[in-house]
C-alpha positions as CSV (number, residue, x, y, z in Angstrom):
1,X,46.1,5.9,-25.5
2,X,45.9,2.9,-27.7
3,X,43.1,0.5,-28.6
4,X,43.1,-2.4,-26.0
5,X,44.3,-5.7,-27.1
6,X,42.7,-9.0,-26.2
7,X,42.9,-9.3,-22.4
8,X,43.8,-12.4,-20.5
9,X,45.7,-10.5,-17.8
10,X,47.5,-11.8,-14.7
11,X,48.3,-15.2,-16.2
12,X,44.7,-15.9,-17.2
13,X,43.4,-16.4,-20.7
14,X,40.0,-15.5,-22.1
15,X,37.8,-18.3,-23.2
16,X,38.1,-17.4,-26.9
17,X,41.9,-17.2,-26.7
18,X,42.4,-20.8,-25.6
19,X,43.2,-23.7,-28.0
20,X,40.5,-26.1,-29.0
21,X,40.4,-29.5,-27.4
22,X,39.1,-32.8,-28.7
23,X,35.5,-31.8,-29.0
24,X,36.2,-28.8,-31.1
25,X,35.2,-26.3,-28.5
26,X,37.4,-23.7,-26.8
27,X,38.3,-24.6,-23.2
28,X,36.9,-22.1,-20.8
29,X,38.9,-20.8,-17.8
30,X,36.2,-19.8,-15.3
31,X,36.4,-16.2,-14.4
32,X,34.6,-14.0,-11.9
33,X,33.1,-10.7,-13.0
34,X,31.5,-8.0,-11.0
35,X,29.0,-6.0,-13.0
36,X,27.7,-2.7,-11.6
37,X,24.8,-1.0,-13.2
38,X,23.8,2.6,-12.4
39,X,20.4,4.1,-11.6
40,X,20.1,5.9,-14.9
41,X,20.6,2.6,-16.7
42,X,18.2,0.5,-14.6
43,X,15.3,3.0,-14.2
44,X,13.0,4.8,-16.6
45,X,12.9,8.6,-16.9
46,X,10.1,8.6,-14.4
47,X,12.1,6.6,-11.9
48,X,10.4,3.2,-12.2
49,X,12.4,0.1,-12.5
50,X,13.1,-0.5,-16.2
51,X,12.2,-4.1,-16.6
52,X,13.5,-4.3,-20.1
53,X,16.9,-2.9,-19.0
54,X,17.0,-5.4,-16.1
55,X,16.0,-8.2,-18.4
56,X,18.9,-7.3,-20.8
57,X,21.4,-7.4,-18.0
58,X,20.1,-10.7,-16.7
59,X,20.3,-12.2,-20.1
60,X,23.9,-11.2,-20.4
61,X,24.7,-12.5,-16.9
62,X,23.0,-15.7,-17.8
63,X,25.1,-16.1,-20.9
64,X,28.3,-15.7,-18.8
65,X,27.1,-18.2,-16.2
66,X,26.2,-20.7,-19.0
67,X,29.9,-20.4,-20.1
68,X,31.1,-21.4,-16.7
69,X,31.8,-17.9,-15.3
70,X,30.7,-16.4,-12.0
71,X,28.9,-13.0,-11.9
72,X,28.1,-10.7,-9.0
73,X,25.7,-7.8,-9.8
74,X,25.9,-4.5,-8.0
75,X,22.7,-2.7,-8.7
76,X,21.7,0.9,-8.0
77,X,18.1,2.0,-8.4
78,X,16.4,1.3,-5.1
79,X,16.0,5.0,-4.1
80,X,14.7,6.0,-7.6
81,X,12.3,3.1,-7.5
82,X,11.1,3.8,-4.0
83,X,10.6,7.5,-4.7
84,X,8.7,6.8,-7.9
85,X,6.4,4.4,-6.1
86,X,5.6,7.1,-3.5
87,X,4.6,9.6,-6.0
88,X,7.8,11.0,-7.4
89,X,8.5,14.7,-7.8
90,X,11.8,16.4,-7.0
91,X,14.2,13.9,-5.5
92,X,14.7,14.4,-1.7
93,X,18.2,15.3,-0.6
94,X,18.2,14.7,3.2
95,X,19.8,11.4,4.3
96,X,17.0,10.1,6.5
97,X,14.3,10.4,3.7
98,X,16.7,8.8,1.2
99,X,17.3,5.9,3.6
100,X,13.5,5.5,4.1
101,X,12.8,5.7,0.4
102,X,15.5,3.1,-0.3
103,X,13.7,0.6,2.0
104,X,10.5,1.1,-0.1
105,X,12.3,0.6,-3.4
106,X,14.8,-2.2,-2.6
107,X,12.3,-5.0,-2.7
108,X,10.6,-3.6,-5.8
109,X,14.0,-3.6,-7.6
110,X,14.8,-7.2,-6.4
111,X,11.4,-8.5,-7.5
112,X,12.2,-7.5,-11.1
113,X,15.7,-9.1,-10.8
114,X,14.1,-12.3,-9.3
115,X,11.5,-12.6,-12.0
116,X,14.0,-12.0,-14.8
117,X,16.6,-14.5,-13.5
118,X,13.9,-17.1,-12.7
119,X,12.8,-17.1,-16.4
120,X,16.4,-18.2,-17.1
121,X,16.5,-20.9,-14.5
122,X,18.8,-18.9,-12.1
123,X,18.4,-18.1,-8.5
124,X,19.2,-14.6,-7.2
125,X,20.3,-13.6,-3.7
126,X,20.1,-10.2,-2.2
127,X,23.2,-9.0,-0.3
128,X,23.2,-5.7,1.5
129,X,26.6,-4.5,2.6
130,X,27.7,-1.7,4.9
131,X,31.2,0.0,5.1
132,X,31.9,-1.8,8.4
133,X,31.7,-5.1,6.5
134,X,35.0,-4.1,4.9
135,X,36.7,-2.3,7.8
136,X,36.1,-5.0,10.4
137,X,38.2,-8.1,9.7
138,X,35.6,-10.6,11.0
139,X,32.7,-9.0,9.1
140,X,34.9,-8.9,6.0
141,X,35.7,-12.6,6.1
142,X,32.0,-13.4,6.8
143,X,30.9,-11.3,3.8
144,X,33.5,-13.0,1.6
145,X,32.4,-16.5,2.7
146,X,28.8,-15.7,2.1
147,X,29.4,-14.4,-1.4
148,X,31.7,-17.3,-2.3
149,X,29.1,-19.8,-1.1
150,X,26.3,-18.1,-3.1
151,X,28.5,-18.4,-6.2
152,X,29.4,-22.0,-5.5
153,X,25.6,-22.7,-5.3
154,X,25.1,-21.1,-8.7
155,X,23.2,-18.2,-7.2
156,X,23.7,-14.7,-8.7
157,X,24.3,-12.2,-5.8
158,X,22.7,-8.8,-6.3
159,X,24.5,-6.4,-4.0
160,X,23.6,-2.9,-2.8
161,X,24.6,-0.7,0.1
162,X,22.4,-1.2,3.1
163,X,21.0,2.3,2.7
164,X,18.2,1.9,5.1
165,X,20.4,1.5,8.2
166,X,23.8,2.9,7.1
167,X,25.2,5.7,9.3
168,X,25.2,8.9,7.1
169,X,28.7,9.6,8.3
170,X,30.0,6.2,7.3
171,X,28.9,5.4,3.8
172,X,30.3,4.2,0.6
173,X,29.0,7.3,-1.1
174,X,28.0,5.6,-4.3
175,X,27.8,2.1,-5.8
176,X,30.8,2.5,-8.0
177,X,33.1,2.4,-5.0
178,X,31.1,-0.4,-3.5
179,X,31.4,-2.4,-6.7
180,X,35.2,-2.0,-6.6
181,X,35.4,-3.1,-3.0
182,X,33.2,-6.1,-3.8
183,X,35.5,-7.0,-6.7
184,X,38.4,-7.1,-4.2
185,X,36.2,-9.1,-1.8
186,X,35.4,-11.9,-4.3
187,X,38.9,-11.8,-6.0
188,X,37.2,-10.8,-9.3
189,X,39.0,-11.0,-12.6
190,X,37.2,-8.0,-14.0
191,X,34.9,-5.1,-12.8
192,X,32.5,-3.8,-15.4
193,X,30.9,-0.4,-14.7
194,X,27.7,-0.2,-16.8
195,X,26.5,3.3,-17.4
196,X,24.6,5.5,-19.9
197,X,27.7,6.5,-21.9
198,X,30.2,4.5,-24.0
199,X,33.0,5.1,-21.6
200,X,35.4,7.9,-20.6
201,X,35.8,10.6,-23.2
202,X,38.5,13.3,-23.7
203,X,35.8,15.9,-22.9
204,X,32.2,15.8,-21.8
205,X,30.3,14.5,-24.9
206,X,27.3,16.6,-23.8
207,X,29.3,19.8,-24.0
208,X,29.0,20.2,-27.7
209,X,32.8,20.0,-28.1
210,X,34.4,17.2,-30.1
211,X,34.8,14.3,-27.7
212,X,36.8,11.1,-28.3
213,X,36.4,7.8,-26.5
214,X,39.5,6.9,-24.5
215,X,39.8,3.1,-25.1
216,X,42.7,2.4,-22.7
217,X,44.0,3.9,-19.4
218,X,47.2,2.6,-18.1
219,X,47.4,4.9,-15.0
220,X,44.8,7.3,-13.5
221,X,46.6,10.6,-13.0
222,X,45.6,14.0,-11.6
223,X,44.8,15.3,-15.1
224,X,42.4,12.5,-15.7
225,X,40.7,13.0,-12.4
226,X,40.4,16.7,-12.9
227,X,38.7,16.2,-16.2
228,X,36.0,14.0,-14.7
229,X,32.8,15.9,-13.7
230,X,30.2,15.4,-11.0
231,X,27.1,13.3,-10.9
232,X,25.9,12.3,-14.4
233,X,22.2,12.3,-13.8
234,X,19.5,13.4,-11.4
235,X,18.7,9.8,-10.3
236,X,22.2,8.7,-9.6
237,X,24.8,9.6,-7.0
238,X,27.9,8.8,-9.0
239,X,29.3,10.1,-12.3
240,X,32.6,9.7,-14.1
241,X,34.6,11.0,-11.1
242,X,33.2,8.1,-8.9
243,X,33.9,5.6,-11.7
244,X,37.5,6.8,-11.9
245,X,37.8,6.4,-8.2
246,X,36.3,2.9,-8.5
247,X,38.7,2.0,-11.3
248,X,41.7,3.1,-9.1
249,X,40.5,1.0,-6.2
250,X,40.1,-2.0,-8.6
251,X,43.6,-1.3,-10.1
252,X,45.1,-1.4,-6.7
253,X,43.3,-4.7,-6.1
254,X,44.7,-6.2,-9.2
255,X,41.3,-6.1,-11.0
256,X,40.9,-4.8,-14.5
257,X,38.0,-2.4,-15.0
258,X,35.9,-1.6,-18.0
259,X,33.5,1.4,-18.2
260,X,30.9,0.6,-20.9
261,X,27.4,1.4,-22.2
262,X,24.8,-0.7,-20.4
263,X,22.6,-0.6,-23.5
264,X,25.3,-2.1,-25.8
265,X,24.4,-5.6,-27.0
266,X,26.6,-8.3,-25.5
267,X,28.5,-5.7,-23.4
268,X,29.5,-8.1,-20.6
269,X,30.8,-10.9,-22.9
270,X,32.5,-8.3,-25.0
271,X,34.2,-6.8,-22.0
272,X,35.4,-10.2,-20.7
273,X,36.7,-11.2,-24.1
274,X,38.5,-8.0,-24.8
275,X,36.3,-6.8,-27.7
276,X,38.0,-3.7,-29.3
277,X,36.1,-0.5,-28.7
278,X,33.9,-2.1,-26.0
279,X,34.4,1.0,-23.7
280,X,37.3,2.3,-21.6
281,X,39.6,-0.3,-20.2
282,X,41.6,0.4,-17.1
283,X,44.7,-1.7,-16.7
284,X,45.8,-3.0,-13.2
285,X,48.4,-1.3,-11.1
286,X,51.7,-2.7,-9.9
287,X,50.8,-2.5,-6.3
288,X,48.0,-4.5,-4.6
289,X,46.5,-3.3,-1.3
290,X,44.8,-5.4,1.3
291,X,41.0,-4.7,1.9
292,X,41.5,-2.6,5.1
293,X,44.0,-0.3,3.4
294,X,41.7,0.0,0.3
295,X,39.0,1.0,2.7
296,X,41.2,3.7,4.3
297,X,42.5,5.0,1.0
298,X,39.3,5.2,-0.9
299,X,36.1,4.5,1.0
300,X,36.3,6.6,4.2
301,X,36.2,10.4,4.0
302,X,39.0,12.5,5.4
303,X,38.1,14.8,8.3
304,X,41.3,16.8,8.4
305,X,45.0,17.2,7.3
306,X,48.3,16.7,9.1
307,X,51.3,18.5,7.6
308,X,54.5,16.7,8.4
309,X,58.2,17.7,8.1
310,X,60.5,16.2,5.4
311,X,62.0,13.7,7.9
312,X,58.6,12.3,8.7
313,X,57.6,12.1,5.1
314,X,60.8,10.1,4.3
315,X,60.2,7.8,7.3
316,X,56.6,7.1,6.2
317,X,57.4,6.6,2.5
318,X,60.8,4.9,2.5
319,X,61.0,3.2,5.9
320,X,57.4,2.2,6.3
321,X,57.4,3.8,9.8
322,X,54.4,4.9,11.9
323,X,53.8,8.7,12.3
324,X,55.0,10.1,15.6
325,X,54.1,13.5,17.1
326,X,57.7,14.7,16.5
327,X,57.1,14.8,12.8
328,X,53.9,16.7,12.8
329,X,54.1,20.4,11.9
330,X,50.5,21.5,11.8
331,X,46.9,20.2,12.1
332,X,43.8,21.4,10.3
333,X,40.2,20.1,10.6
334,X,38.1,18.8,13.5
335,X,38.4,15.1,14.0
336,X,38.4,12.5,16.8
337,X,40.4,9.4,17.5
338,X,40.2,6.8,14.7
339,X,38.9,9.3,12.1
340,X,40.7,9.4,8.7
341,X,43.0,12.3,7.8
342,X,45.2,13.1,4.9
343,X,48.9,13.6,5.4
344,X,50.8,16.3,3.4
345,X,54.5,17.1,3.2
346,X,56.1,20.6,3.7
347,X,55.1,21.4,0.1
348,X,51.4,20.9,1.0
349,X,51.1,17.9,-1.4
350,X,49.0,15.0,0.1
351,X,51.0,11.8,-0.1
352,X,49.3,9.5,2.5
353,X,46.1,8.9,4.4
354,X,45.5,7.2,7.7
355,X,43.4,6.7,10.9
356,X,44.6,8.8,13.8
357,X,45.0,7.5,17.3
358,X,44.2,10.9,18.8
359,X,41.8,13.8,18.2
360,X,42.8,17.0,16.5
361,X,43.3,18.9,19.8
362,X,45.6,16.3,21.3
363,X,47.8,16.0,18.1
364,X,48.0,19.8,17.8
365,X,49.1,20.0,21.5
366,X,51.8,17.4,21.0
367,X,53.0,18.3,17.5
368,X,56.8,18.5,17.3
369,X,57.4,16.8,20.7
370,X,59.6,13.8,21.2
371,X,58.2,10.5,22.5
372,X,59.8,11.0,26.0
373,X,57.9,14.3,26.3
374,X,54.5,12.8,25.9
375,X,52.2,11.6,28.8
376,X,52.8,8.0,29.7
377,X,49.1,7.3,29.4
378,X,48.9,8.5,25.8
379,X,49.5,6.3,22.7
380,X,52.8,7.6,21.3
381,X,51.9,7.1,17.7
382,X,49.7,9.6,15.8
383,X,49.0,7.0,13.1
384,X,50.1,3.4,13.3
385,X,51.7,1.9,10.2
386,X,48.9,-0.6,9.9
387,X,46.4,2.2,9.7
388,X,48.4,4.2,7.1
389,X,48.3,4.1,3.3
390,X,50.8,5.8,0.9
391,X,48.9,7.3,-2.0
392,X,51.6,8.3,-4.4
């Protein structure tokens, strides 16, 4: 994996790469950046909001805005800040308590952002998003219009999941995935995932083994995903695995991603301008998925698996067909209509994911049957093509 070159990407040029015009200054092509900062980078060891860390981030965002760029911040830290304010101790694990604690911490976190941006003459707007804002077309368009208008007004949106009211069964899971979906929502040029490490390493740098920074990733494969561990700290819900998932979402959105150290001076400008060694750069993929299919593929958890025959796999992958009961061989898991399931071929390898039209019991009952053998009242598709994503 080679050192990344200066990135313009997708027909765009970085500000420093453009020729000078009559005034001796480089012409700037305005770009949109989504910057996500994790809990471990925005809170102290005791869980309080780290005002110095927030101030550093706001200074870097302000620098980009002064250059004509637009920045959306996705910030973790509300739960850590809330729990610290309530006395701290071992972090709770039950969803209801975490949601309540988030409500306590969210305004504390935003107050620090507001104070810091205000000192730089910038307004900040809090935006709380829920998964349904991406799954429902009307809500998706409304969220996109709101964020676009905030940016037009020169406001810096600070985004977080609406933890206090989100259904525990329907969640983003972590702010890395949320940031990737927001990058798609605002048609960002770059997603920067700021964390407490320099980027993705060949091995866990905390393991004591020799670890080398991977500066460029062209494609996220199974080996890379298997090498990523779990959550990186006690105060966060993510880790390198969630950042790889976010980078894959962004790549399938046509958005370049950089994982970098939040404490590095000038990290946002460096990432946008393609500074060598800034972190780990993930190149964009050749396929671009619409928002709904991104949500199905990456943001909603699977509740079961359908194994299909070779004919059905060919029809789904090559002919872009819907999945019919005749192609289903077996069903595992307990799920209802419109839940997400994985689809595997006869070899057991998962190659697709989709939202089912029927529950597990009905699909198992009709598996292998032709359409004319099904009840007239039942939807004859197990998964409609519009609700299906090919993953390979």
